[in-house]
C-alpha positions in Angstrom: -68.4 76.9 62.2 -68.6 73.8 64.5 -72.2 72.5 64.8 -71.5 69.0 66.3 -69.0 67.5 68.7 -68.6 63.8 68.7 -67.5 61.6 71.6 -66.0 58.2 71.6 -67.2 56.1 74.6 -64.4 53.8 75.9 -61.4 55.9 77.0 -63.1 59.2 76.4 -66.7 59.5 77.8 -66.0 56.5 80.1 -62.7 56.4 81.9 -59.8 54.6 80.4 -59.7 52.3 83.5 -63.3 51.1 83.0 -62.8 48.3 80.4 -59.6 46.9 82.0 -61.5 46.7 85.3 -64.1 44.5 83.6 -61.4 42.3 82.0 -59.8 41.9 85.4 -63.0 40.4 86.8 -61.9 37.2 85.0 -59.3 34.8 86.4 -57.1 35.0 83.3 -57.1 38.7 82.3 -54.8 38.1 79.3 -57.1 35.6 77.8 -60.2 37.6 78.8 -58.7 40.6 76.9 -58.4 38.4 73.8 -61.9 37.1 74.0 -63.6 40.4 75.1 -61.7 42.8 72.8 -59.7 41.2 70.1 -61.6 38.0 69.0 -63.4 37.6 65.7 -66.5 36.9 67.8 -66.3 40.3 69.5 -65.8 41.9 66.1 -69.0 40.2 64.9 -70.9 41.1 68.0 -69.9 44.8 67.6 -71.3 44.6 64.0 -74.6 43.0 65.1 -73.6 39.8 63.3 -73.7 37.7 66.4 -76.5 37.5 68.9 -76.1 38.5 72.5 -76.8 35.0 73.8 -74.4 33.4 71.3 -71.6 35.8 72.2 -71.9 35.3 76.0 -72.1 31.5 75.5 -68.8 31.9 73.6 -67.3 33.9 76.4 -68.3 31.3 79.0 -66.8 28.5 76.9 -63.5 30.3 76.1 -62.9 31.6 79.6 -64.3 28.4 81.3 -66.5 30.5 83.6 -69.9 29.5 85.1 -71.2 33.1 85.2 -74.8 33.7 84.0 -75.4 36.6 81.6 -76.8 38.7 84.5 -73.6 38.1 86.6 -71.5 39.2 83.6 -73.7 42.2 83.0 -73.4 43.2 86.7 -69.6 42.9 86.5 -69.6 45.1 83.4 -71.8 47.8 84.9 -69.8 47.8 88.1 -66.5 48.2 86.2 -67.4 51.4 84.4 -67.2 55.0 85.4 -68.1 58.2 83.5 -65.3 60.7 83.0 -67.2 63.5 84.7 -65.2 66.3 83.1 -66.1 65.0 79.7 -69.8 64.5 80.7 -69.9 68.1 82.1 -68.3 69.5 78.9 -70.8 67.5 76.8 -73.7 69.0 78.7 -72.2 72.5 78.5 -71.8 72.5 74.7 -75.2 71.0 74.2 -76.8 74.0 76.1 -75.1 76.3 73.6 -77.0 74.6 70.8 -74.2 72.4 69.5 -75.2 68.8 68.6 -73.6 66.2 70.8 -72.9 62.9 69.2 -71.6 59.4 69.9 -69.6 57.4 67.3 -68.5 54.1 68.8 -67.7 50.5 68.1 -69.9 48.9 70.6 -72.2 46.0 71.4 -75.7 45.8 72.6 -74.9 44.6 76.1 -72.5 47.4 77.0 -74.7 50.1 75.6 -77.9 48.8 77.3 -76.2 48.1 80.7 -74.3 51.4 80.9 -77.4 53.3 79.9 -79.3 51.5 82.6 -76.6 52.6 85.1 -75.8 56.1 83.9 -78.8 57.1 81.7 -76.3 58.7 79.3 -77.9 58.1 75.9 -80.5 60.8 76.4 -77.7 63.4 76.6 -76.7 62.8 73.0 -78.5 64.1 69.9 -76.9 61.6 67.5 -75.9 58.1 68.3 -73.9 56.1 65.7 -73.2 52.7 67.2 -71.5 50.0 65.2 -73.9 47.2 66.1 -76.8 49.3 64.9 -75.3 50.6 61.7 -73.3 47.4 60.7 -70.0 49.1 60.2 -67.2 49.7 62.7 -64.3 52.1 63.1 -61.8 52.6 61.5 -64.0 51.9 58.4 -64.8 55.3 56.9 -68.4 54.1 56.4 -69.2 54.7 60.1 -68.0 58.3 59.8 -70.1 58.8 56.6 -73.1 57.6 58.7 -72.1 60.2 61.4 -72.2 62.9 58.8 -75.5 61.8 57.5 -77.1 61.5 60.9 -75.8 64.9 62.1 -77.1 66.6 59.0 -74.0 68.7 59.1 -71.2 69.2 56.6 -68.1 67.1 57.5 -66.1 70.2 58.4 -68.7 71.3 60.9 -68.1 68.1 63.0 -65.4 67.6 65.6 -64.4 64.1 66.4 -61.9 62.8 69.0 -60.8 59.2 69.5 -58.1 57.6 71.6 -57.4 55.3 68.6 -55.1 56.7 65.9 -56.5 54.7 63.0 -60.1 55.8 63.8 -59.4 59.5 64.0 -57.3 59.3 60.8 -60.3 57.6 59.1 -62.6 60.4 60.2 -60.1 63.0 58.8 -60.2 61.1 55.5 -63.9 62.0 55.0 -63.3 65.7 56.0 -64.3 65.6 59.7 -62.2 67.8 62.1 -60.7 64.9 63.9 -57.8 64.5 66.4 -56.3 62.0 68.8 -57.8 62.1 72.3 -54.9 62.3 74.8 -56.4 64.1 77.7 -59.4 66.2 78.7 -57.8 69.6 78.7 -56.4 69.1 75.1 -59.8 67.8 74.0 -61.6 70.8 75.5 -59.2 73.2 73.8 -59.5 71.6 70.4 -63.3 71.5 70.8 -63.5 75.2 71.5 -66.3 76.7 69.5 -65.8 80.3 70.5 
């Protein structure tokens, strides 16, 4: 019996186009992608090992931009959109008594700014966020934390991610996990009837 459904944020709860729109706010999108997604500094920021001010100072230096933190935060907020089908489904399963969860590699700025814009955190019963727990996907430790926080058996949790290594890591600890490809497939695989 499924007792919890877990949502990734980027590419699932928020549209796949959201983050690329943010990257494209910078004059050199290729370099911005490296700095904002693939850099060691971003990895540290997502693990809570780098302060918000230090990270955004690094971004300004690497991308040679004069933007203030608030200007960057505004660009971030303005770039994101909720996948309304996913949000509606999340709300529907929650009304049926199924726990709704987030398991995400994320950083304090994005979570705070998007919650300010969309007020989405209140819609989830369990929130496992890398910068808060100090471990990131695909490390199985984040999924073990998800199991602990849901207070469910691993096989009572559904998890979907658009990243193959992350969903396979969730599978390795016994979670019902699959690759997120589109909403209809997601909804079918999350069927609790």
